[in-house]
VOKE-243539 format. One record per atom (N, C-alpha, C, O): y negated, x, z. Coordinates in pm, whole numbers, plus 32768, in hexadecimal, padded with zeros to 4 digits. Atoms other than C-alpha are relative to their C-alpha. Layout:
YXZ...
//
This chain:
7FDE80578070B3F1ED898C107F847FE37FAA7F8B7FE47F2F807B801D804AB288ED368BB27FD680787FAB7FA280677F3C80227F89804DB253EEA08B44805580097F81802680357F187FA57FFE8073B383EE818A5E7FCC7FA47F917FC77FCA7F1C8032805F8064B2F6ED4B89B37F7C80317FC47F65801F7F4C807F7FCD8033B19DEDEC8995801880707F9C7FD580777F357FE07F92805BB236EF2188F480397FCA7F7C80167FF97F107FC4803B8079B301EE4C88027F957FBF7FAA7F987FCA7F30806B8043804BB1CDED8287A37FA980667FB77F8580537F4380537F99803EB101EEBD8763804780417F8B800A805B7F237FB27FC4806CB219EF54869280027FA57F877FF07FD27F167FFE8060806EB233EE1785C37F777FF87FBD7F6E7FF17F42808780078038B0BAEE0885997FE180777FA87FAB80677F3A80187F898051B0A6EF6F852080537FFB7F80802580257F167FAB800B8076B1CAEF2B84347FC77FA27F997FC87FBF7F22803C8061805CB122EDFA83A07F86803B7FBC7F74802B7F4380787FC3803AAFDBEEB583718029806C7F9B7FED80787F307FD07F968059B09AEFD782D680347FCA7F7D803080117F197FD1803F807BB130EEE781D67F917FB37FB97F817FC07F40805F805E803CB017EDED819D7F8B80487FBD7F6680247F4D80757FBC8039AEF4EEDC8162802280447F7B7FDB802E7F187FDD7FC68083AFA4EFAC805280257F967F9980037FA37F247FD8806B805BB036EE6D7FBC7F867FBD7FC17F817FA97F48807980408033AEE0EDC77F9E7FB1805F7FA67F7580357F4380457F9C8052AE4BEF097F15803C80047F747FF37FFF7F117FBB7FF78081AF52EF217E017FF27F7E7FB17FD07F807F3B800380818045AF5CEDAE7DAF7F747FDD7FCE7F657FA67F618089801F8028ADE0ED8B7DA47FD9804C7F827F9A80147F29801E7FB18078ADC0EEA67CA880407FC17F8580007FAE7F1E7FB480358072AECDEE127BC77FCA7F787FD37FB47F617F5C803080878021AE51ECA97BD97F7380067FC77F547FC07F66808A7FF88030ACE5ED0A7BAB7FFB80287F6D7FB37FEA7F1F80067FD3808BAD25EDC57A6780447F9C7FA2801A7F8F7F2F7FC380688053AE0DECB479E57F9A7F927FE07F887F6D7F6C8062806A8015AD04EBAA7A177F8480347FB77F437FEA7F6D80737FC68046ABF4EC96799D801980037F697FBD7FF17F1A7FDF8005808EACACECAB78507FE27F787FC57FA27F6E7F5C80218089802DAC9CEB2F782C7F697FEC7FFA7F347FB87F98809080187FF1AB32EB2D789F7FAF80427F907F5B80017F5180507FB68061AAAAEC3977B480117FC97F737FB07FBB7F297FE980348088AB4FEBB076797FC77F737FF47F957F4D7F8A803B80868003AAE3EA4E76D67F6980087FEC7F317FBE7F9B80907FEE8011A97AEAC176FA7FE0802C7F717F817FFC7F3480157FD08088A996EB7975AE800F7F8F7F9A7FC97F8C7F347FE78070805BAA19EA3875097F9E7F8E80157FA47F2A7FCD806480677FEAA8F7E96C7595802E7F8D80587FF17F2280567FCD80687FA6A9C1E8A776967FB7800A80867FA5807780BB803E80027F7AA912E83E77D9806E8012806880D27FCA80687FA17FE77F94A9CBE8C979057FC77FC2807F7F5E7FEC80AF803080467F89A9A8E7E37A32801E804D807F7FC9805780D87FD57FC17F83AA6BE8A67B378052807D7FE480A5807E7F897FAC7F897FFDAAFAEA037B6C802A801180917FDA803780E67FD280017F75ABD1E9F77CA3806F8065801780D0806D7FCC7F927FAD7FCDAC9EEAFC7D5880407FB1807280057FA180DC7FBD80547F9EAD9AEA277E147FF37F6D7FDB7FAB7F487F7F800280918013ADD3E8B17E297FD27FBD80817FC57FFD80E98023804D7F89AD6CE79E7F177F6D800480207F1A801E7FC9808D80077FD7AC2AE77F7FDF7FB580847FEB7FED80F07FFD80537F898016AB10E86F7F8D7FD8803F80847FB17FFA80E3802B7FB57F8AAAC8E97D808E7F74803B7FEC7F22803B804880837FC6801FA99FEA227FE37FEE80007F6A805080057F1F80177FFF808FA8F8EA1E7E8F7F6D7FFF7FDD7F177FF78034808980048031A7C1EA227DB880027FD27F6E806A7FD77F2D800F8029808BA743E99E7C697FB6806D7FB37F4F809F7FE180497FA08052A6E4EA8F7B547F9B7FB67FA87F907F3B7FAE806C803B804FA5C9EA547A5B80337FA57F917FE67F587F577FC680578066A6B9E9AB7967803B7F80803B806F7F2B7FF37FCC80777FBFA720E8A77A688092800A802C80CC7FA680567F767FEE7FD4A877E9387AB68004801380977FB6806180CE7FED7FF27F70A8E7E9137C1F806B806A801880E080537FFB7FA47F967FDBA988EA5B7C9280237FEC80947FC97FE580E87FDE801C7F75AA4DEA217DD08084803F802B80D980617FD97F837FD67FC1AB5AEA987EBD80367F88804C7FEF7F4C809D7FC580787FC3AC47E9857F2C80678025806A8090809880767FB57FE97F84AD22E95B805D808F80327FEB80C2807B80407F747FD98016AE7EE98E7FC4800380717F9A7FF680587F2280127F8B8058AE81EAF17F33807C80237FAF80A480987FAA7F837FE8804AAFB8EACA7E597FEC7FE77F6A80427FAC7F29801B8014808DAF1AEAC97D017F6D7FEA7FE87F1980178036808B801E8021ADDDEA4F7C5D7FFC7FAF7F8180637F937F45800D80508079AD54E9897B3B7F7180077FCC7F128024801480818013803FAC39E95F7A4680007F727FC880597F4D7F7C8008808B802FABCDE7F77A057F917FF67F987F1F801E7FB1805E800C806DAB22E7AA78BB7FC67F737FF87FFE7F14802E803B80848019AA3DE68E7857805F7FB37FA380847FE37F387F9F8050804BAB22E57977D980897FFF804080DE7FAF80197F8180007FB7AC40E5D078C680007F9180687F9A7F7380A77FF180647F97ACC4E4C179A88026804080847FFF801180EF7FCF7FBF7F86AD67E5B17A9E7FFA80977FF07FD580CB7F8680007F6E8001AD87E7217AF9806980387FA1806080AD7F797F967FD3805BAEBFE7357A1A7FD57FF37F6E802880047F148038800E8087ADDEE6FB78E8803D7F8B7FB480417F8C7F397FD7807C8043AE72E5A478A27F827FBB7FCF7F1F7FB58019807B803C8036AD7AE4EE77C07FDB7F7F804580317F388079802E80827FCFACA7E3CF783680357F927FA4806B7FAF7F3A7FCB806F804EAD02E27677B57FC17FFD7F747F5380307F5F80328009808AACDAE22E76427F797FB87FFB7F227FDC7FAB807E80497FFDABC5E13876947F8D8059802C7F2080557FF280687FA67FCEAB02E23D77587FDA80677F977F6480817F81801A7F9B8066AB25E34376487FB77FC27F887F5D80007F4F803C80418074AAC7E24975377F6F7FD7801A7F207FCE7FBC8087802F7FDFA98DE1D875F07F9B807080137F2780558031805C7F907FEDA8F5E33676077F9980077F907FB67FE57F1E80697FEB8063A7AFE37D7558801F807E7FAF807980CA7FD17FEC7F898053A796E48874497FE9807F8051803080E28040801C7F8B7FAEA6FFE57975458074801C80608099808F80757F8E7FEF7FA5A81CE53B763B807C802F7FB680C780827FE97F8D7FD6804EA920E561752A7FFA80967FE0806180DA7FDB80107F728020A890E6B774D5802F805B8071805C80CB80597FD57FAF7F8EA8E0E731763480857FD8803A80B1800F809F7F8080327FCCAA27E6767662807580537FCD807F806D7F557F8A7FB18025AB68E741766480587FB37F9D80887FEC7F3C7FA0804D804FAC34E62775CB7FC87FD27F7980117F977F2A8038801C8083AB45E5F974A67FF9807D7FA97FCE80767F367FFD7F86804FAB6CE762743580787FFD7FA280D97FB67FBA7F907FF7805CAC4CE7B7730F8079803C8047806B808480AA7F857FD87FBCADB6E7FB736680098098800D804080CA806F7FFD7F6E7FF7AD8DE96F731A7FAE803480757FD8809280B980557FD67F90AC72E992741680427FE080858041803180E17FBC80267F83AD32E8D575218076805D801C808C8086808E7F8E7FA67FEDAE65E9AC74E87FD3808A802D801280C9808180347F7C7FD9AD95EAEA75027FD5800280927FEE806380D9802C80097F74ACFDEA77764C80778001805F8075804680C57F8A80087FAAAE51EA2476DF804D80848001807980B2806B7FB47F828008AEFAEB6276627FB7807480427FF580D78068804F7F917FC9ADDEEC3976EA8026802280908016809580BA7FD97FE47F76AE5DEC157851807480628009806680CB80477F917FA07FFEAFB4ECB5781F7FDE80857FBE800880EE7FEE80257F838041AF20EDB3772D7FAE8058805E7FBF80D18062804E7FB57F9EAE26EE18783B805B80428067803E80B080957FA17FC57FA1AF4DEE5179268040807E7FC7804F80E2800E7FC37F8A803FAFF0EF41782F7F9A80717FF17FBB80E5800780697F99800CAEA6EFF577F07FE6804080877FD680BA809080157FCA7F79AE71F0197968806C80648024804F80CF80587F917FA67FE0AFC9F0B5798F7FF280837FB3800480EF7FEC80107F868050AF8AF1AA78717F90805680387F9E80D0804180727FB57FC8AE39F20C7907802880458083800680B980997FD77FC57F80AED1F2437A61805D80767FE9804880E180237FA27F93801AAFF2F31479DD7FB980777FC07FD580EA7FE1804B7F958043AF04F3DA78FE7FAE805080647FAB80CB805F80507FBC7F99AE1FF4287A2380588054805D803380C380827FA67FB67FA8AF44F4907AFE803280807FBD803780EA7FFC7FD37F888048AFC9F57E79F37F8D80627FEC7FA280DB7FF180737FA98018AE6AF60479AF7FDB804F807D7FC480C7807780327FBF7F86AE0EF64E7B19806E80428054805380A0809E7F937FC97FAEAF63F6977BB38066804E7FAE80BA80947FE77FA27FB88054B021F7227A8980877FBA7FF780997F4C802C7F7A80368015B18CF6E87A288065805A8047808980C380137F9E7FAE7FB8B280F76A7B2F808A7FF57FC080B27F897F937F7A8003803CB3D8F7CA7AB08057806F8038802580D580697F9D7F9B7FDFB514F88A7B01806580047F8F80847F9C7F547F9E7FF3806BB60FF9107A0680797FA6801C80A47F99808E7F8C80597FF1B731F82179C880808053800E80D9804E7FBA7F907FA67FE6B826F91A7A5D80647FBF805F803D7F7880BC7F9680367FABB971F8BA7AF980208067806C805180D4804E7FE27FA67F92B994F9597C51807D7FD7804D80B8802780967F87802F7FBDBAB4F8827CCF80397F8B7FB27FEF7F347F847FBC806F8043BBB4F79C7C2F80597FBB806680B37FFA80A07FB3804C7F9EBC43F68B7D0E80907FED7FD080A77FC27F5F7F74800E8023BDBFF6897D1280227F6F7FE07FFB7F1480297FD780878026BE52F55C7C5E7F927FAD7FC27FA47F357FAB8072804A8036BD00F4FD7BCD80077FF87F67805E80347F288008800B8092BCA1F49E7A6B7FE080887FC1801080A77F5480227F7B8032BC0DF5FB7A3E807A805A7FFC808E80A57F9C7F867FAF7FFDBD54F69F7AA6805E7FD67F90809B802B7F4F7FA88032806BBE16F5C179B47FCC802A7F76801A803F7F19803B7FDA8081BD22F61D789C800880967FE67FF780C27F747FF27F718011BD53F79178D97F87805280247F7D80C77FFD80747FB37FD4BC08F7F67975802B806C8062808A805C80AE7FE77F917FA5BC02F9417A2E7F7D802F803F7F11801B800780767FCA7FBCBB15F9E47B257FBD80677FA57FFF80BE7F6C804C7FA58055BA04FA9C7A687FDB7FC67F797F867FFD7F3380228041807FB9FDF9B3793D7F6F7FCF80037F3D7FA5806B80888035800DB8A3F95278C180017F957F9380257FB07F2180028070805FB87BF7FD781A7F8080097FAE7F1280117FE680747FF48058B795F81176EB7FE47F827FAF7F727F647F8E801180798051B7D4F6CE762880647F96802E80D77FB6804B7FA680717FE4B865F576767A7FE97F967F967F7B7F617F8A80088065806BB8ADF48A75597F8780147FA67F417FB57F83806D7FE1805AB7AEF53B74807F78800E80417F1780317FFE80807FF67FB9B69DF538758B7FF880878047805080AA809580127F7C7FC4B619F68D75F17FE57FF380957F927FA280BF800D80037F6EB636F6CC77677FAC8076802D7FD480E9801B80587F957FD3B516F79177F98008801E80947FD1808280C27FF97FEC7F70B569F76C796980787FB3803880B47F607FF47F9280457FBFB670F6F87A5F7FE17F6B8011803A7F1780078025808D7FF1B5ABF5B77A98800E7FB47F7D80307F3E7F7E7FE980408082B5B8F56E792080937FD77FF380B27F697FC77F72801C8006B732F583793480257F8E805E80717F3580387FE2806A7F9FB740F4A97A6D7FD67F777FCC801E7F157FDE803280808031B670F39A79C8805E7FC37F99807F7F4D7F9F7FA880328069B751F37E789A80867FD6803A80B97F6A801B7F7D801D7FC5B892F38C79647FFA7F83805880567F3180568009806E7F9FB816F2917A6880027F777FBE802E7F157FFB800780828043B7E1F17D796780747FEB7F9F80757F897F547F8E800E805BB92AF1B578AD80858004804B80E6803F801B7F82800A7FB7BA2FF17079B680687FB47FAD804E7F447F817F978040804FBB74F12278FF7FF8801C7F6C80537FF77F21800F7FDD808EBAF2F1A377AF802880917FE9800880E8803A7FDB7F778022BB84F2D977097F8A80467FBD7F5280157F5C80727FB38032BA78F3E076CA803080857FC7809480BD7FF37FE37F7E803CBA7BF51875F17F9F806880377F258058802B80517F987FC1B9FFF65176A4800980827FB0807680AC7F8980037F788035B992F79976097FDA805B80737F72804780B3801A7FA87F8EB9A5F8B0770A800580937FD5804580B77F737FF77F6F8011B96DFA27771C8055803780718039802180E77FAA7FBF7F9CBA80FAE777CC7FFF80957FE0804A80C67F8B80157F748022BA12FC4E77D17FBA800A7F7A7F4D7FD37F6980387FF48087B9D2FCAA7665803C7F9D7F9E80227FA37F267FB9805F8056BAA6FB8B75E17FC67F74800D7FA37F49807B802A808D8002BA39FA2D757D807B7FA87FED80C77FBC7F8F7F8A80568003BB3CF91F75C17FD77F6D7FF97F687F47801E801280918003BB5EF7A9758680657FC0805F80DD7FD980567FAB80477FA1BBE7F6CE76A07FE37F6A7FF77F757F417FD2801180927FFABC1EF55776BE80237FD2808D808E7FF280C27FE980307F77BBFEF4AD780E7FD17F7180117F767F457FCA8023808B7FE4BBE9F34B78977FD27FF4809080267FF380EA8031800C7F76BB06F32979CA803E7F87804680547F1E800B7FC4806B7FADBB9CF25A7AE17F907FAF80417F307FE68077806380577FC1BAD8F12D7B5C80187FFE809780837FD580C47FF17FFA7F6EBA9CF15E7CD17F867FC280447F1C7FB480088071802B7FACB9C5F0D17DE67FCE807B804A801580B6809C803C7F877FC8B8DBF1E97E4B7F897FD980567F3B7F82802F8072801B7FA9B7E4F1E57F6C7F97806C7FF07FB580E37FEA806D7FA08009B68EF2847F4C7FDC8034808A801F801580ED80257FC27F81B5DBF347805B7FD17F9C80697FCB7FBD80DF802A80687FA2B561F1FF80F780717FA28027805D7F4480747F8E80537FE1B6BDF167810780127F887FA680697F357FBE7FF3806E805EB689F0757FE58073801B7F9F807E808A7F6A7F8B7FF08057B7C5F03D7F167FDC7FE07F6F7F957F7E7F5480158015808FB7BDF05A7D98808480197FB880CF80737FDF7F8A7FE88052B8D4F03E7C977FD880587F8B7F8980307F3680267F9D8064B8BEF1717BB9807C80417FC380E7804380007F987FAE803BB991F2377AC97FFD808B803D7F9280C7804C7FF87F7E7FBCBA0BF3787B6F806B80557FBB80DA80267FA27F9E7FA38039BAB5F4A97AD2804E804A806A80C4806A80587FC07FAF7F99BB01F5607C147FD680917FF7802380EC801680387F79800DBA22F68D7BD17F90801180667F417FB6807B80687FE37F9EB945F7307CD77FB180797FD17FE880D97F9C80597F908021B81AF8127C9D7FC3803380817F7B7FE980C4803A7FC57F87B7BFF8FC7DBB7F7080297FE17F5580697F7C808D7FDF8013B646F91F7DE37FDD807780597FD0806A80D280237F867FB8B5F2FA817E457F6B801C7FF07F2C7FE97F93808F7FE0800EB494FB0E7E827FE280397F76802680957F4780267FD28085B3EAFB3E7D3380447FB67F8F801F7FC97F1B7FB98049806AB4D9FA567C777FAB7F917FC47FB37F757F4C8053806E8031B3DEF9397C5F7F82803A7FC07F32807D800280727FCD804AB2DEF98B7B557FA57F8B7FDB7FD37F287FA3806080678025B1A2F8BD7B2A7FB6802E7F837F6C80907F84803B7FDD8081B134F8C679C07F7B7FB87FF07F757F3E7FF58083803B8019AFC1F89079847FFB7FD07F70802480177F15800480398087AF86F7AF78587F717FD97FDC7F217FB8803380858028802EAE53F76577857FF97F687FFA80617F267FFD800F80927FFEADC4F6027779804F7FB87F9280867F4C7FAA7FB68041806CAE64F5B4762680957FF9802180D57F92800B7F737FFF7FD8AFBCF61B76A380177FA28074807D7F5C807A7FF4805B7F8EAF80F55F77E680027F6F7FD2804E7F1D8007800180888037AF2FF425771C80877FDF7FC380BD7F727FD87F7C8017803DB072F44A7656806A7FEC806C80BE7F9380617FA0800F7F92B137F47A77997FEB7F7B8047804B7F3C8073801C80817FC1B087F349782A803A7F8C7FAF80717F2E7FE77FC480688057B0EEF27576FE80978002800C80D77F9980157F6E7FF47FF8B252F2FB771280337FCC8086809C7F8B808C7FD780307F7BB264F2B478877FFA7F68800680527F28803F800D80928003B1E8F151785080717FC17FB180AB7F5D7FDC7F9280358052B2E7F117773D8085800A804980D97FB1803D7F837FF27FB5B3FDF19C781C80117F8D8063807E7F55806E7FF8806E7F9FB3ABF0987927801A7F7C7FB7806B7F2B7FE57FE9807A804EB398EF84781E80907FF97FD280D27F927FE37F777FFC8035B4E2EFEE778380667FE9806F80C67F9E805E7FA2800D7F91B591F00B78D380007F71803780697F3A8057800A80897FCCB510EEB8794880467F9D7FA580917F477FD37FC0805B8060B57CEE06780A809780147FFE80E27FB47FF17F707FE57FFEB6CFEEB3781680417FC1807B80B07F8C80737FC9803D7F86B701EE3C797C80087F687FF2806C7F2B80167FFF80918012B69FECD6792680707FD77FA180B77F757FBA7F93801C805CB78BECDD77FF80878010804380E37FC280297F837FEA7FB7B89BED6878E280217F8F806080967F6F80747FEA80727FA6B86AEC4979D8803B7F8A7FB380997F497FE17FD18073804FB89CEB4578C5808B80187FC580D67FB97FAE7F7B7FE38037B9CEEBF878398067801D806B80DD8030804C7FA27FEA7F93BA68EC2F798F801880928022806980AF807A7FED7F717FE3BA4DEDAC798B7FB2802C807B7FD7808E80BD80547FDD7F8DB941EDB47A987FFF7F8D8063800A7F18803D800880677F97B92CECFD7BE47F707FD2800F7F1380238008808780387FF4B802EC167C147FC2801980897F507FF180A280367FEC7F79B7D7EC847D7E7F92806A80047F54807F806C806E7F9F8005B6E2ED917D0B7F7A7FBD7FE37F117FFD7FEB807C80498019B5E4EC837CB37FB87FEB80857FEF7FAE80E1804A80097F82B4D8EC977DC07F7E7FB47FF17F4C7FA27F82807D804A7FFDB3A2EBD77E237F99804580567FA180BE806C806D7FC57FB1B26DEC0D7EFA802F804D807B7FF580B4809C7FD27FBA7F87B332EC6F80328035808A7FDD801780EC80227FCA7F7E8029B3EDED847F7B7F90805C7FD17F8F80D37FF080707FAE8031B2AFEDFB7ED07FAE803480767F8280A78076804B7FD67F89B1FEEE048022804980708049800C80D180747FB17F987FBDB31AEECE80BA7FF880847FB47FE180ED7FF080037F868050B322EFC67F9B7F74803D80037F6680B8800880897FCD7FFAB1A5EFE37F9F7FE8804D80817FAC80B9807F80107FBB7F80B1ABF03D8110804B80838004801980E6803A7FB17F868001B2BEF13C80DA7FBF806B7FA87FB580DF7FCF803C7FA1805EB215F1DE7FAE7F7B803480377F5780A8801F80807FD57FC7B0C7F1EA806780118075805F7FB480C480727FE97F8F7FA4B164F2DD815F800A80847FB57FF880EE7FF07FF87F86804FB191F3D580417F7580327FDC7F5C80AB7FDF80877FD78024B025F3D37FD87FC07F9D7FA180027F447F6C804D805C8054AF15F3247F10802F80077F6F80367FA07F2C7FD57FF2808BAF8FF3B17DC380807FB07FE7808D7F6F7F7F7F84804C800EB0E8F31A7DFA7FE67F6A800280277F1F7FBA8020808E7FF8B04FF1CA7E567FBE7FD07F7E7FDA7F627F4F803F8024807FAF79F1C97D1C80687FFD7F9080617FA97F367F9380028062B0AEF21F7C5180517F80800C807B7F487FA77FBB80807FECB159F0F07CEC7FAF7F8F7FC27FE87F327F8980568066803DB02EF0207C7B80167FFC7F6980157F917F2D7FE77FFC8090B070F0957B1780837FBB7FDD80897F6C7F7E7F7D803E8018B1DFF02F7B297FF87F698014802F7F1C7FC5800E808F7FE5B185EEDE7BC27FAC7FBD7F927FC87F4C7F6C80548036806BB079EEAB7AB780547FE47F8480447F7C7F447FA880148073B17EEED779A6805B7F888018806F7F367FBE7FA6806F7FE0B26BEDE67A557FBB7F797FF57FF37F1A7FBF804A807E8007B160ECDA7A767FD97FE17F707FDA7F6D7F47801F8015808DB0F7ED0D790C80777FC77FB480697F6A7F657F8780318042B25FECDC789780227F72802D80427F1C7FDB7FE080857FCBB29AEBB1797C7FA87F967FC07FD87F2A7F9E805D80628038B166EB0378F580167FE87F6B7FE47F857F357FE58013808EB1E0EB30778F807E7FAE7FE6809C7F8C7F747F8A80548013B320EA6A77CC7FD37F787FC97F6F7F417FF78029807F803FB313E92C76F6801B7F87805880627F2A80307FEF806D7F9FB305E84878257F797FBA80107F187FFA8038807E80477FEAB1F8E739782E7FCD8016808E801B801880ED80487FDF7F85B0FDE78179447FE0809580027F7980BB803A801D7F72800CB115E8F878FE7FB780197F7C7FB37FC27F2580477FE0807BB04BE9A877F0805B7FF47F8780317FC47F1E7FA18009806FB181E9BF771680197F717FD6802F7F577F5F7FEF808D8021B1A9E84577297F8C7FCB7FAE7FA07F807F4E80768027804DB045E81176AF800980397F727FEA7FF57F107FF47FC38084B084E9067593806A7FB97FAC805B7FAC7F327F99804E8048B1BFE84275387FC47F7F7FC97FDD7F5B7F568042807B802DB0F3E70075257FA3801D7F8A7F9F7FD07F2A805D7FDE806BAFEFE7AF744B804A80247F80801C80067F127FB07FE08077B0FDE834736380307F807FBC802D7F767F417FD680818037B182E6D273387F8A7FBB7FBC7F987F817F518079803D8038B01FE65872FC7FDB80407F7A7FB47FFA7F1D80217FBA807CAFE5E76371F2805F7FD87F9080367FCD7F1D7F9D80278065B126E6FE713E7FEC7F707FD57FF07F517F5E800E808F801FB0EDE58471577F777FDD7FC77F697F797F808087801F802BAF78E59471117FB77FA780617F447F838049803F80517F98AF30E4C67248804A8019808380C0803E80817FBE7FE57F7FAF79E4E973BE80697F998021806D7F2C7FE87F9E805F7FCDB099E447746F7FB77F8C80447F437F9A806C803E80747FBFB054E2F075007FE4801E80928022807680CE80247FED7F74AFB6E2D7765680797FEB805B808A803380BD7F89801A7FAFB0F9E24576E2806580737FF880A0809A805C7FA27F918011B1CEE35D764E7FD2807A8050802380BE808E80347F8E7FB5B0E9E46476E6800E7FE98097802E804580E27FF3801F7F72B0EBE3B2783580908013802F80A8804A809B7F737FEF7FDEB268E3A97836802480958003807080C280597FE67F718003B26FE51777D77FCE8046807D8013809B80B680397FC27F88B18CE57878F880517FD9807C8060802A80D87FAE80287F8EB261E4AF79EA8083804F800580AE807D806F7F857FAF8006B39DE55F79747FE2808F8027802E80CD807280267F777FDEB2EAE6AD79897FE7801180948010807580CF80197FF97F70B274E6637AEB80838002804C8093804C80AD7F7E80037FBEB3D8E60F7B4E804880857FF5808380B580577FBD7F7F8013B460E7517AB97FBE806E8054800380C1809080477F9B7FB1B352E8247B5F801E7FF080958034805380DB7FE180187F73B390E7807CB1808F802A802080A98063808B7F757FD77FEBB508E7B77C8C800B80988007805380CE805A7FFE7F6E7FFEB4CCE9267C3C7FC6803580827FFB809580BB803D7FD47F83B3E8E94A7D6B805D7FEC80768067804280CD7FA2801B7F93B4E7E8A87E51807380647FFC809B809A80637F917FA2800EB5FEE9827DC77FD7808D8029802180D2806F80307F7B7FDDB52EEAC07DE67FE9800D8096800A807380D280177FFE7F6FB4C7EA677F4A80858004804C8090804880B27F7A7FFE7FC3B635EA227FA2803A808E7FFB807180BF805D7FD27F75800BB690EB7C7F1E7FB5805B805F7FF080B4809D80527FAF7FA5B570EC137FE380307FF5808F803B805A80D67FD480177F76B5E8EB76812780868044801A809A808280827F7E7FBD7FF1B74DEBF180F07FEE80978005802F80DC805480177F708005B6CBED4B809B7FC3803380837FED809A80B880417FD87F82B5EAED5C81D080617FF68074805D804A80CE7FA080107F94B702ECDC82AE80668071800180968098806B7F9B7F96800AB7EDEDEB822D7FC6808A801B801080E88039803E7F7C7FEFB6EFEF05824F7FDF801D80927FAB808780B2
//
């Protein structure tokens, strides 16, 4: 019996390590570059940066640079922050009006909250922008060094009773265009179809020497990936057999790789926004919203494929965090930008009380989202 418990403990320990190490690797990269965006633009604008922290809570290790910034790693590795001179807290809430008003001219020059609204907005926006730039750089490097793998969008099997069968697809058809978008590979076709479950699409296909037009409506299905994770995707019911030599890796030059990196980043942005819109309109289920537990699980699974796949996951997560931070919710970067937009229109900032109420509402919304995401994570882990 003792051997059984020892084996179970070891298995659990290896599982946790297999999830936690890749998760921290991915999250640290994304958070570091997000905060680095804030940091660099703040330094450029002449703002004193008091703290650059990876994580929250008690400090584990750190050092001071020659400008007086404390760089540190903190105990709770679920984010990070940059604290500026004039901030009351890590969320960049301003110090009291009395404190700000009593600063000397020298202190005002280095205070974040004494900068013009344009400078403050640039500093805040720099974090999410850094996330998008990081994703583009990662995708560009992957395309440059690994090339662009593709397979012809050929139909090798049509599922009986499927949307493809109803649309008139036949074995041997090659899809060339969907709704005006040129299809260069089977994965290009899958991407478009997967995000248009329930939408009617126009297909241009080659059947022998003939070009035909077909209309089909992908069916929304729950599909499991190779790790057993369930996803709701649009499905036509077409299968592509992968034979030796079918997968072609196209080498691309750096300029083309950059364009592909931008396009890949935009695809993730577009898909994420479409999903969020679908949740609010009732077309999509909110159970796909995940938190740290789900990210840790996916990181561990992707790490088994290889380092390149894990870095690619970091790019996708970077885009997601960049978008999340742009939501107009007080406490997030988007909330600060909303306040600055109001300030630019009014010619003066909102009152201290109004900002305090906004941050409290924002904190409540963020905590609710975290609880909801964690609840989804627990249900997902229990079902897997």
